[in-house]
C-alpha positions in Angstrom: 14.9 -1.2 13.1 12.4 -3.4 11.4 10.8 -2.3 8.2 7.0 -1.9 8.1 5.2 -4.5 6.0 1.6 -3.5 4.9 -1.1 -5.3 3.0 -3.4 -3.3 0.7 -5.2 -3.0 -2.6 -3.8 -1.4 -5.8 -5.9 1.6 -6.8 -3.6 3.0 -9.6 -1.0 1.5 -11.9 -0.8 4.3 -14.5 2.8 5.3 -13.6 5.9 3.4 -14.9 7.3 1.1 -12.2 5.0 2.6 -9.6 1.7 1.6 -8.0 -0.5 3.4 -5.6 -1.7 1.1 -2.8 -4.6 1.8 -0.4 -4.1 0.4 3.1 -7.2 0.1 5.3 -7.3 -0.1 9.1 -10.2 -0.3 11.5 -10.2 2.0 14.5 -12.7 2.4 17.3 -14.3 5.8 17.7 -13.3 7.1 21.2 -16.8 8.5 22.1 -19.2 6.3 20.2 -17.3 3.0 20.4 -18.1 2.2 16.8 -15.5 0.8 14.4 -14.5 3.1 11.6 -12.4 2.2 8.5 -9.5 4.6 7.9 -7.5 4.4 4.8 -4.1 5.7 3.7 -2.4 5.8 0.2 1.2 4.7 -0.4 3.2 4.9 -3.6 5.3 1.7 -4.0 8.0 0.6 -6.4 6.9 -2.2 -8.8 10.0 -3.0 -10.9 8.3 -5.5 -13.3 5.1 -3.5 -13.7 3.3 -6.8 -12.7 0.4 -5.4 -10.7 -3.0 -4.3 -12.0 -5.8 -2.3 -10.4 -7.7 -4.4 -7.8 -4.7 -6.7 -6.9 -4.0 -7.4 -3.2 -0.3 -6.8 -2.5 2.2 -6.8 0.3 4.6 -3.8 0.4 7.6 -3.1 2.5 9.3 0.1 3.7 12.6 1.0 2.0 14.9 3.9 1.5 13.4 6.9 -0.3 13.2 6.2 -4.0 11.6 9.5 -5.0 9.8 12.4 -3.4 6.7 10.3 -2.6 7.9 6.7 -3.0 9.4 4.9 0.1 7.8 1.5 -0.2 8.6 -1.5 -2.5 6.5 -4.4 -3.7 7.2 -7.7 -1.9 4.5 -9.9 -3.5 1.1 -10.1 -5.1 -1.3 -12.0 -2.8 -4.3 -12.2 -5.0 -6.2 -10.6 -7.9 
């Protein structure tokens, strides 16, 4: 089964080797037909502590690394 790959923005880097990434997606409201932005937060493993708040990153699903962490950092796309 393929692993999910998501693109999001780092919103927290306070933990050691862990970042919190916000992933936004646009969905259409079923009744009003207006696009709404929905966001979801994921904890991701950052081995080198290379990311800072505001960076755009690509994360990939992996085996569970802790209670909340089941994604790993693939690459930094931009600052």
